[in-house]
C-alpha positions in Angstrom: 97.7 110.1 108.1 98.8 111.5 104.7 101.6 108.9 104.5 99.1 106.1 105.4 96.8 107.4 102.5 99.7 107.5 100.1 100.7 104.0 101.1 97.2 102.6 100.5 96.5 101.8 104.1 93.6 104.2 104.3 90.7 104.2 101.8 91.0 108.0 101.1 92.3 110.2 98.4 94.4 113.3 98.8 93.6 116.6 97.3 95.8 119.8 97.3 93.8 123.0 96.6 95.5 126.3 97.3 93.7 129.6 97.6 95.1 130.4 94.1 93.6 127.2 92.7 90.2 128.0 94.3 90.1 131.6 93.0 91.1 130.4 89.5 88.1 128.0 89.6 85.8 130.9 90.6 85.7 130.9 94.3 85.6 134.7 94.8 83.2 135.1 91.9 80.8 132.6 93.6 81.2 134.6 96.9 80.3 137.7 95.0 77.3 136.0 93.4 76.0 134.7 96.7 76.5 138.1 98.5 75.1 139.9 95.5 78.3 141.9 95.2 79.8 143.1 91.9 83.0 141.0 91.0 86.1 142.8 89.8 89.8 141.7 89.5 90.7 144.6 91.9 88.2 143.4 94.6 89.4 139.8 94.2 93.0 140.9 94.7 92.0 142.9 97.8 90.1 140.0 99.2 93.0 137.7 98.8 95.3 140.2 100.4 92.9 140.7 103.4 92.7 136.9 103.8 96.5 136.5 103.8 96.7 139.4 106.4 94.1 137.7 108.5 96.1 134.5 108.6 99.4 136.3 109.1 102.3 134.0 109.6 100.0 131.0 109.1 98.9 132.1 105.6 101.3 129.7 103.8 99.9 126.7 105.8 96.2 127.7 105.8 95.9 129.1 102.3 98.7 127.6 100.1 99.2 124.0 101.5 102.7 124.7 102.8 103.3 122.7 106.0 105.0 124.5 108.9 107.8 122.6 110.7 106.2 123.3 114.1 103.0 121.6 113.1 104.4 118.8 110.8 105.3 115.4 111.8 109.1 115.0 112.4 108.6 111.3 112.7 106.1 109.4 110.5 103.4 107.4 112.1 104.8 104.3 110.4 108.2 104.9 112.1 106.5 105.5 115.4 104.3 102.4 115.2 107.2 100.2 114.3 108.9 101.2 117.6 105.9 101.0 119.9 106.3 98.7 122.9 103.4 97.2 124.9 103.4 98.2 128.6 104.6 101.8 128.3 101.9 103.9 130.0 100.2 106.6 127.9 98.6 109.3 130.0 96.1 111.5 128.2 94.7 114.8 129.4 91.9 116.4 127.4 90.3 119.6 128.5 87.3 121.5 126.9 88.0 124.2 124.5 87.1 126.9 127.1 89.8 125.7 129.5 92.1 128.6 128.3 89.5 131.1 129.1 89.2 129.9 132.8 90.9 131.9 135.6 94.5 131.2 136.3 93.5 129.7 139.7 91.1 127.3 138.3 93.4 126.2 135.5 96.3 125.7 138.0 94.0 123.8 140.3 92.8 121.5 137.5 96.3 121.0 136.3 97.6 120.2 139.7 94.8 117.7 140.2 95.7 116.0 136.9 99.5 115.9 137.9 98.7 114.5 141.4 96.0 111.9 140.4 97.1 110.7 137.0 100.8 111.5 136.4 102.3 111.2 139.9 101.3 107.5 140.4 102.9 106.5 137.2 106.1 108.4 137.9 106.3 107.0 141.5 106.1 103.5 140.0 109.3 104.1 138.0 112.5 102.3 139.1 115.0 105.0 140.2 118.0 103.0 139.1 116.8 102.7 135.5 117.5 105.4 132.8 114.3 107.4 132.4 112.9 109.6 129.6 109.6 111.5 129.2 107.7 112.2 125.9 105.0 114.6 125.6 102.7 115.9 122.7 100.8 118.8 124.2 97.8 120.6 123.0 98.4 124.3 122.2 94.9 125.6 123.0 93.8 123.3 125.8 92.9 120.2 123.8 94.5 116.7 124.1 97.9 116.3 125.7 99.6 113.0 125.7 102.5 111.9 128.0 104.4 108.7 128.1 107.2 108.1 130.7 109.6 105.4 129.7 112.5 103.5 131.1 115.3 101.5 129.7 115.5 98.0 131.0 119.3 98.3 131.4 120.6 99.6 134.6 123.1 102.5 134.5 
């Protein structure tokens, strides 16, 4: 999406504001004013340290606009869109946010039902003599998972 905005294909503008930028512009002072607390440079420094501790290894990404390789796009959407082919099935599985809190038995049963009812029919329709690959973009916390099985039209 960022690349699309930069290329002018989306009518948005990009803004990069780090925690340091926001603090320099008075964020912590405004928090103190709202909470009726006395501001001090020491308290501001302590607050930033606590915030960084809270985010842990994600602090760079969440507070300082530093993308992490595990969450960034290795292939741009432009590159992906240029190589899309009609007819490749895309199977989507979206679970509610509380899915991860359900019991193991319930999660397994729901997963098995998805595999049997949605994915198995697509896989069974593949031609066994064609080279096959399988792409997946999975949700880390139970949200949208997208799967696309593909086959080359050339026989091996």
